[in-house]
C-alpha positions as CSV (number, residue, x, y, z in Angstrom):
1,M,-21.1,-58.9,-17.1
2,A,-23.9,-57.3,-19.0
3,L,-23.0,-56.0,-22.5
4,G,-24.4,-52.6,-23.7
5,P,-23.5,-49.0,-24.5
6,D,-21.5,-47.0,-21.9
7,I,-24.0,-44.3,-21.1
8,S,-21.6,-42.5,-18.7
9,K,-19.2,-41.1,-21.3
10,P,-21.7,-38.7,-22.9
11,S,-22.5,-37.4,-19.5
12,N,-18.8,-36.8,-18.7
13,L,-18.1,-35.1,-22.1
14,W,-21.0,-32.8,-21.6
15,D,-19.7,-31.8,-18.2
16,I,-16.2,-31.2,-19.6
17,T,-17.6,-29.0,-22.4
18,Q,-19.7,-27.0,-20.1
19,N,-16.8,-26.4,-17.7
20,R,-14.6,-25.4,-20.7
21,Q,-17.1,-22.8,-21.9
22,Q,-17.5,-21.4,-18.4
23,Q,-13.7,-21.0,-18.1
24,L,-13.5,-19.2,-21.5
25,A,-16.3,-16.9,-20.4
26,R,-14.6,-15.9,-17.2
27,R,-11.4,-15.2,-19.1
28,R,-13.2,-13.0,-21.6
29,R,-14.8,-11.0,-18.8
30,Y,-11.3,-10.5,-17.3
31,F,-9.2,-9.7,-20.4
32,V,-11.6,-7.7,-22.7
33,P,-11.8,-4.6,-20.4
34,R,-8.1,-4.8,-19.8
35,N,-7.4,-4.9,-23.6
36,Q,-9.7,-2.0,-24.2
37,G,-7.7,0.1,-21.6
38,L,-4.4,-0.8,-23.3
39,L,-5.8,0.1,-26.7
40,S,-7.0,3.5,-25.5
41,A,-3.7,4.2,-23.9
42,F,-1.8,3.2,-27.1
43,T,-4.1,5.5,-29.1
44,A,-3.5,8.4,-26.8
45,C,0.3,8.0,-26.9
46,C,0.2,7.9,-30.7
47,C,-1.8,11.2,-30.8
48,L,0.6,12.8,-28.4
49,V,3.7,11.8,-30.4
50,F,2.1,13.1,-33.6
51,M,1.2,16.4,-32.1
52,M,4.7,16.9,-30.6
53,T,6.3,16.0,-34.0
54,F,4.0,18.5,-35.8
55,L,4.8,21.3,-33.4
56,E,8.5,20.7,-33.5
57,T,8.5,20.6,-37.3
58,S,6.5,23.8,-37.5
59,R,8.9,25.5,-35.1
60,V,11.9,24.5,-37.3
61,L,10.3,25.5,-40.6
62,I,8.7,28.8,-39.6
63,P,10.4,30.1,-36.4
64,S,8.4,32.6,-34.4
65,K,9.2,36.3,-35.1
66,V,11.7,35.4,-37.8
67,V,9.8,34.9,-41.1
68,S,8.5,38.1,-42.5
69,K,5.2,38.7,-44.3
70,R,7.1,38.7,-47.6
71,D,8.7,35.3,-46.9
72,L,5.4,33.9,-45.9
73,H,3.9,35.1,-49.1
74,L,6.7,33.5,-51.1
75,L,6.3,30.2,-49.2
76,T,2.6,30.1,-49.9
77,E,2.7,31.5,-53.4
78,G,1.5,28.9,-55.9
79,F,-0.4,26.9,-53.3
80,T,-3.1,29.4,-52.3
81,N,-4.8,32.5,-53.7
82,D,-6.3,33.5,-50.4
83,L,-3.6,36.1,-49.6
84,Q,-5.1,39.4,-50.8
85,V,-2.9,42.4,-51.7
86,K,-4.3,45.7,-50.6
87,E,-4.8,48.0,-53.6
88,G,-4.7,51.7,-53.4
89,N,-2.0,53.9,-51.8
90,D,1.3,52.2,-52.5
91,G,2.9,54.3,-49.7
92,D,1.1,52.1,-47.2
93,T,2.8,49.0,-48.5
94,P,6.2,48.1,-47.1
95,L,9.1,47.8,-49.6
96,S,9.7,44.2,-48.5
97,A,6.4,43.3,-50.3
98,Q,7.8,44.3,-53.6
99,R,9.6,42.0,-55.9
100,P,10.3,41.7,-59.7
101,H,7.4,40.4,-61.8
102,R,7.2,39.3,-65.4
103,P,6.2,42.2,-67.6
104,G,2.5,42.3,-68.5
105,A,3.2,44.8,-71.3
106,V,6.3,45.4,-73.6
107,V,7.2,48.3,-75.8
108,V,8.6,46.4,-78.8
109,G,9.5,49.3,-81.0
110,F,10.6,51.5,-82.6
111,S,14.0,52.9,-81.6
112,H,14.7,56.6,-82.1
113,C,11.0,57.5,-81.7
114,G,11.0,59.0,-78.3
115,A,10.0,56.0,-76.2
116,Y,11.8,57.3,-73.1
117,A,9.5,60.4,-72.8
118,F,6.5,58.2,-73.5
119,L,7.4,55.8,-70.7
120,S,8.2,58.6,-68.3
121,A,4.6,59.9,-68.6
122,L,3.2,56.3,-68.4
123,S,5.1,55.7,-65.1
124,V,2.9,58.3,-63.3
125,H,0.1,55.8,-63.0
126,P,0.3,54.1,-59.5
127,H,-0.7,50.7,-61.0
128,L,2.0,50.7,-63.6
129,V,5.7,50.1,-63.0
130,V,7.9,51.0,-65.9
131,N,11.4,49.7,-66.8
132,K,13.0,52.5,-68.8
133,K,16.2,50.6,-69.4
134,N,16.4,48.8,-72.8
135,V,17.8,45.4,-71.9
136,Y,17.4,43.8,-75.4
137,F,16.3,40.4,-73.9
138,F,14.1,39.1,-76.7
139,S,16.7,39.8,-79.3
140,G,19.6,38.6,-77.2
141,N,20.6,35.2,-75.6
142,Q,20.2,35.8,-71.8
143,T,18.2,33.5,-69.6
144,T,14.7,34.2,-68.2
145,E,16.1,34.3,-64.7
146,W,18.5,37.1,-65.7
147,Y,15.7,38.9,-67.4
148,L,13.6,39.0,-64.3
149,T,16.5,40.5,-62.3
150,Q,16.4,43.4,-64.7
151,M,12.8,44.2,-63.8
152,P,12.0,46.9,-61.2
153,P,10.4,45.7,-58.0
154,S,6.6,45.9,-58.0
155,L,3.5,44.7,-56.1
156,D,1.2,41.9,-57.2
157,H,-1.6,44.2,-58.3
158,Q,0.7,46.4,-60.5
159,T,1.6,45.8,-64.1
160,T,5.2,45.9,-65.2
161,V,5.9,47.6,-68.5
162,D,9.2,46.7,-70.2
163,L,11.2,48.5,-72.9
164,S,12.6,46.4,-75.7
165,T,12.6,48.5,-78.8
166,S,14.6,46.1,-81.0
167,T,12.1,43.2,-80.6
168,I,9.8,44.2,-83.5
169,Q,12.7,44.3,-86.0
170,H,13.6,40.6,-85.5
171,K,11.2,37.8,-86.3
172,A,13.1,35.5,-84.0
173,A,12.7,38.0,-81.1
174,I,8.9,38.2,-81.8
175,K,8.7,34.4,-81.5
176,R,10.7,34.4,-78.3
177,L,8.3,37.1,-76.9
178,K,5.3,34.9,-77.7
179,A,7.0,31.9,-76.1
180,F,7.7,34.0,-73.0
181,N,4.1,35.3,-72.7
182,E,1.6,34.8,-75.4
183,T,-1.0,37.0,-73.6
184,V,1.4,40.0,-73.2
185,R,0.1,43.4,-74.2
186,I,2.3,45.0,-76.9
187,I,2.9,48.7,-77.4
188,V,4.5,50.0,-80.6
189,V,5.7,53.6,-80.7
190,I,6.2,54.9,-84.3
191,C,7.1,58.3,-85.7
192,D,7.6,60.1,-89.0
193,P,10.3,58.1,-90.9
194,V,12.1,61.4,-91.8
195,A,12.1,62.4,-88.1
196,R,13.3,59.0,-87.1
197,M,16.1,59.0,-89.6
198,L,17.2,62.5,-88.4
199,N,17.0,61.4,-84.8
200,K,19.0,58.3,-85.6
201,Y,21.7,60.5,-87.2
202,L,21.7,62.8,-84.2
203,A,22.2,59.8,-81.9
204,E,25.2,58.6,-83.9
205,Q,26.6,62.1,-83.9
206,K,26.2,62.3,-80.1
207,H,28.4,59.2,-79.7
208,Q,31.0,60.3,-82.2
209,S,31.2,64.0,-81.1
210,A,33.5,65.1,-78.3
211,K,30.9,67.5,-77.1
212,T,29.1,66.5,-73.9
213,R,25.7,68.2,-74.5
214,L,23.8,67.6,-77.7
215,E,22.0,71.0,-77.3
216,K,25.4,72.8,-77.9
217,L,25.4,71.6,-81.5
218,D,24.1,74.1,-84.0
219,E,21.0,72.8,-85.7
220,R,22.0,74.3,-89.0
221,E,25.3,72.5,-88.8
222,I,23.5,69.3,-87.9
223,V,21.2,69.6,-90.9
224,Q,24.0,70.3,-93.2
225,R,25.9,67.2,-92.1
226,F,22.8,65.2,-92.4
227,I,22.2,66.5,-96.0
228,D,25.7,65.8,-97.0
229,T,25.4,62.2,-95.7
230,I,22.0,61.3,-97.1
231,F,22.0,63.0,-100.4
232,T,24.2,63.1,-103.5
233,T,24.2,65.9,-106.1
234,K,25.2,65.2,-109.7
235,N,24.7,67.7,-112.5
236,G,22.4,69.7,-110.3
237,T,20.1,66.8,-109.6
238,I,19.5,65.8,-106.0
239,A,19.4,62.0,-105.3
240,V,18.7,60.1,-102.1
241,R,21.1,57.4,-101.0
242,T,18.5,54.7,-100.6
243,D,21.0,52.2,-99.2
244,L,21.3,54.3,-96.1
245,I,17.6,55.0,-95.4
246,S,15.6,52.2,-96.9
247,G,15.5,50.3,-93.6
248,V,14.5,53.3,-91.4
249,G,10.9,53.9,-92.6
250,D,9.6,50.5,-93.7
251,Y,7.4,49.8,-90.7
252,F,5.1,47.6,-92.8
253,K,7.2,44.5,-93.0
254,H,7.8,44.5,-89.2
255,F,4.0,44.8,-88.5
256,I,3.5,41.8,-90.8
257,D,5.7,39.7,-88.6
258,L,4.2,41.0,-85.4
259,Y,0.5,40.3,-86.4
260,Q,1.4,36.9,-87.6
261,A,2.4,36.1,-84.0
262,F,-0.1,38.2,-82.0
263,P,-3.7,39.2,-82.6
264,R,-4.4,42.8,-83.2
265,R,-6.4,43.2,-80.0
266,Q,-3.1,42.7,-78.1
267,V,-1.3,45.5,-79.9
268,H,-1.6,49.2,-79.4
269,V,0.1,51.7,-81.7
270,V,1.2,55.1,-80.5
271,E,2.3,57.8,-82.9
272,Q,4.9,60.0,-81.3
273,R,3.8,63.4,-82.7
274,R,0.2,62.9,-81.7
275,F,1.2,61.7,-78.2
276,F,3.1,64.9,-77.6
277,E,0.4,67.1,-79.1
278,N,-2.4,65.5,-77.1
279,P,-0.8,63.5,-74.3
280,S,-3.9,63.3,-72.0
281,N,-6.1,61.7,-74.7
282,E,-3.3,59.3,-75.8
283,L,-2.6,58.3,-72.2
284,S,-6.2,57.6,-71.6
285,K,-6.3,55.2,-74.6
286,L,-3.1,53.5,-73.3
287,H,-4.5,53.1,-69.8
288,K,-7.6,51.4,-71.1
289,F,-5.5,49.2,-73.3
290,L,-3.4,48.2,-70.2
291,R,-6.6,47.7,-68.2
292,V,-5.9,50.3,-65.6
293,T,-8.1,53.3,-64.6
294,P,-7.3,56.4,-66.7
295,L,-5.6,59.0,-64.5
296,S,-4.2,61.5,-67.0
297,H,-6.1,64.3,-65.4
298,I,-4.3,63.7,-62.1
299,A,-0.9,63.9,-63.7
300,D,-1.9,67.1,-65.5
301,I,0.2,66.2,-68.6
302,Q,0.9,69.0,-71.0
303,Y,3.1,69.6,-74.0
304,D,5.2,72.8,-73.9
305,S,5.5,73.5,-77.6
306,L,7.7,76.5,-77.0
307,N,10.5,74.5,-75.3
308,N,9.6,71.1,-76.9
309,K,9.0,69.5,-73.5
310,L,6.4,67.1,-72.1
311,C,5.6,68.2,-68.5
312,Y,3.6,66.2,-65.9
313,N,3.1,65.8,-62.2
314,A,5.5,63.1,-61.1
315,S,4.1,63.3,-57.6
316,V,2.0,65.6,-55.4
317,W,5.0,67.9,-54.8
318,R,7.2,67.4,-57.9
319,R,6.5,68.3,-61.6
320,M,8.8,67.0,-64.2
321,C,9.5,67.9,-67.8
322,V,11.0,65.5,-70.4
323,P,12.6,67.1,-73.5
324,E,11.3,65.9,-76.9
325,I,14.3,64.3,-78.5
326,I,12.6,63.8,-81.8
327,K,13.2,66.9,-83.9
328,N,10.2,68.6,-85.6
329,V,11.0,68.2,-89.3
330,S,9.1,71.3,-90.3
331,K,11.1,73.4,-87.9
332,I,14.6,72.0,-88.5
333,F,14.5,71.9,-92.3
334,V,14.8,75.5,-93.3
335,P,13.4,76.7,-96.7
336,E,16.7,76.2,-98.5
337,Y,16.4,72.5,-97.9
338,N,12.8,72.1,-99.1
339,D,13.9,70.2,-102.1
340,H,15.8,67.7,-100.0
341,L,12.8,67.3,-97.7
342,K,10.5,66.8,-100.7
343,K,12.8,64.0,-102.0
344,L,12.7,62.2,-98.6
345,R,8.9,62.5,-98.6
346,Q,8.7,61.0,-102.0
347,F,10.9,58.2,-101.1
348,F,9.0,57.2,-98.0
349,A,5.5,57.8,-99.5
350,P,5.0,54.2,-100.9
351,F,6.1,52.7,-97.5
352,N,3.7,55.0,-95.6
353,K,0.7,54.4,-97.9
354,R,1.2,50.6,-97.5
355,L,1.4,51.0,-93.7
356,Y,-1.8,53.2,-93.6
357,I,-3.7,50.6,-95.6
358,Y,-2.5,47.7,-93.4
359,L,-3.2,49.4,-90.1
360,E,-6.4,51.1,-91.5
361,H,-5.1,54.4,-90.0
362,S,-3.3,57.5,-91.5
363,F,-0.7,59.3,-89.5
364,G,-0.3,62.3,-91.9
365,W,3.3,61.7,-92.9
366,L,2.6,62.2,-96.7
């Protein structure tokens, strides 16, 4: 037997390898198209399941013909600014689109200075919604949620003006107002300290008196009561009871606290007497301050000095008149009380001068 290498094995291995490769190629040609079909079918099923789930979820969350425009607005509020509110005639807007808003302006003071008549005239503007009820939120301890429930319903493009006349007299209330809205526009209504003191006294008499109408009280009787309460006479000398009136006319200290919290550009001061004597001009200034178009000429606001009333067009078909609650000091103090009035003027003069210097404006109370 001849010895030598077996040359048949390589040949057999080669054949086996070739056959194996041919078998794998045939399998690939068979299975690859089949796998592609299964993959396409699986993808289509996933898409179908996703679409059905999405449609079913949408149907549950927002049922057809059930959710109103107002609800849709509330659902999308905070997520998009694309929903535009139509400005112009509010009569075209459904009531369902109205809801309470945070006030963009607040009347922070002062009490007994005729703020109600002032706000009544301000409410004529279609872009202003006024809350005439004094809720004392910033000087109280109620929650923000409760406060918003006290606001009148309004549209998104309207500015809510709130009344909170005690705010300016409390430093803590001013700080709370700033924490609530540091960009709020602040309106301060002030008046002659003597007139404010007299009006404060009349308000107290109204609550204490059994009479239902303040107009029935005789002015001479009112003044006499007022004189007897505020003044003392000893040895023919008239003296003012400073303990009763010192806090009524010192506006200066309250403006100090206010301007420490807010810049002056956010504060607008309205003097009550000037507002009644020239309401159109004063309202135009207020409208500009509140960033709304001045419309005082449309309201046709006028002051009826004969009847002491502020009259304006509340609407196209209705004209309203608001009585001036603040008494005209020069009219109510008859000549026999001139000495008493002079004493009051002298007492408040230092407070008024200090206020004029600080505000850089004189109101003619001296």
